[in-house]
N, C-alpha and C positions, 0 to 999 in steps of 0.2 A: 511206331504204330502204323504209319502209312506203308512202310515196307512190309510189315506183317499182313496188312490188308491186301496189298498187291499179290503177295505170295499165296495167300489163301484164295484169292480170286482165280489165280492160275490153276491151283490144285483142284479147286472145287468146280471149275467150269464144266468139266466132263460129266459131272453129276447134275448139271443144270442149276447149280447154286450160285447166285450172284452175291458178291461181297463188295461193299462200298463203304465210304466214310463220309461223315458230315462234319464240317469244320465251321462252327459258329464264330461270328465276329463279336462285336460288342452287343450283348443282349441285355435288355433292361430287366435284370434280376438282382437278387441280394448280393451277387458278386461285385456289382458296381455301386452298391448302396453307399459306399464311402466316398464316392465322387462328389466334389462340390458342384454347385450349379455351373460355375465357370468351366470346370473340367468336363462336365457333360456337354456344354455348349461347344467347347473346342473340339471334342470328339465328333459331335454331330456335323460340324463344319467339314471334317475330313471324309465323311461318308457321302458318296454321290447321291444316294436317295434321301439324304438330309434328315435321317431319323435313326434312333437306335432300333435294333431288332427286338422282337418280342419272342417269348417262349413259343407262341403259336407259329411264328415264322419257322422256327427250327422243327417243331412238330409236324408242320405241313410238308416239309422236305422229307422227313422220316416216313410219313404216311405215303408219299409218292414212291419212295424207294421200297416200301413194304408191299406196294400194290403191283398188279400185273402190268401197269403202265410203264414200269421200268425194267421189264424182264429181259431187255437186251443191253442193259447197262451193268458192267462189272469192272472192278478195279479202278474205280473213279473216286475222286474226292470232290464233294460238292460244297463249295463255300457259301455259307448263308451269312453274308456280311454287308448287304446293301450296296455292293459294288466296290467296297473298300480296296480290294486287291485285284482289280481288273488288270489282266495281262494279256 
């Protein structure tokens, strides 16, 4: 998927179309509903911001990318994970 995103970003740049990806981390949704309390606590300890993400966190990133505020960003993957994969 990321390779496709980068290829599209390169191809569509001449038409002033930006293509980016959003990579959510552990988001507090039904996907993790099966986590035990201990599993949740252990995961939260791994996240530098010390909390799970919310659907709103991901939506805010998408809103930014859909806005004119991001019109010079293309071919990028934005990790919405509370700093879990800082490199």
